[in-house]
C-alpha positions, 0 to 999 in steps of 0.5 A: 644411673644403674648400669642395667638402666644405662645399658638399656638406654644406650642400646635403644639409642644404638638401634635408633641411630644406627637404623633407618639406613634404607629409609626413603627419607633423609630426615634423622627424626623419621620413625624407624621401621621394626627390625626383621629380627631383634636380639632375642630374649632381652628386654634391654635390647628394646622393642624397636630395631634398625629398619631393613633396606626396602627391596630394590632400594637404590641411589642414583649413581649420578648423585654420588661423588667418588668420596660417597662411593669410597665411603660406602665401599669401605663401610661395607667391608667394615660392617662385614668385619664387625659381624665377624667379630661379634659372631666369633665371640657371641657363644663364649661371652659370659657377661649378660650386658655385653651379650645384649650389646653384641646382639644389638650391634649385630642386628643394626649392622646387618641392616645397614649392610643390606642398605649400603650394598643396595646403594653401591653402584654396579655400573659407571665410574664408581663401580670398580671402587665399589667392588673393593670391600677393603677386606681385613681392615688391618685388624686381622691380628685383633681377630686372631687375638679374639679367636685364641683368647681363653674363655675367661678373657673373651669378654675383656678381649671383645670389649677392647677389639670391638671398641677400637674397631667401632672407633675407626668407623665413627672417625670415618663417618664423621669425616664423610659428613663433612665431605660427602655429596649425597645427603642420604649417604651423609645422613647414614654417616651421621647415624653411624657416627652417633651409634658407634660413639655410643658403643665405644663409650659403653664398651669402655665403661665410660660413665 
């Protein structure tokens, strides 16, 4: 399959699997809502984006386990760092395909982030855990590496840094599917595992 065709397919899959975090149904086949903003100027990004979390969308804290809360809190911090990474490099990228993928990742994770923040409890036993967003995630050195990369190396460094970062998200989400209690959160974890795995394959150029 030509690289551009494969890119379009994978980015479309990324947006569809990564989206619907805030959907009122946990059915993975539910139709995603249009994104408030899709990656501009690229047909490869697809016409459908990740669904934004509805205003006031929450999950009853009583239906969550401590593991659910820790997962959401950790993923909030992870997605915040993802946005840092792609925004830091976006203006310096030379490869059009990589720029398109970075824009799709930004749109998807910004949408998921809004949903997860709305789901985190603000009172009760899990609130203190939810307040900790795991700043840094141990990849400050990788972020510095991207920040100081020469222009000629930015594409390669972003691929390496982002592939490692997204692989850790896929691993975390995969574990949550097995141990989580709340089905909506487990469904989000499934979508995250699928989308991050697809991203890593594309970043690493896996056929």
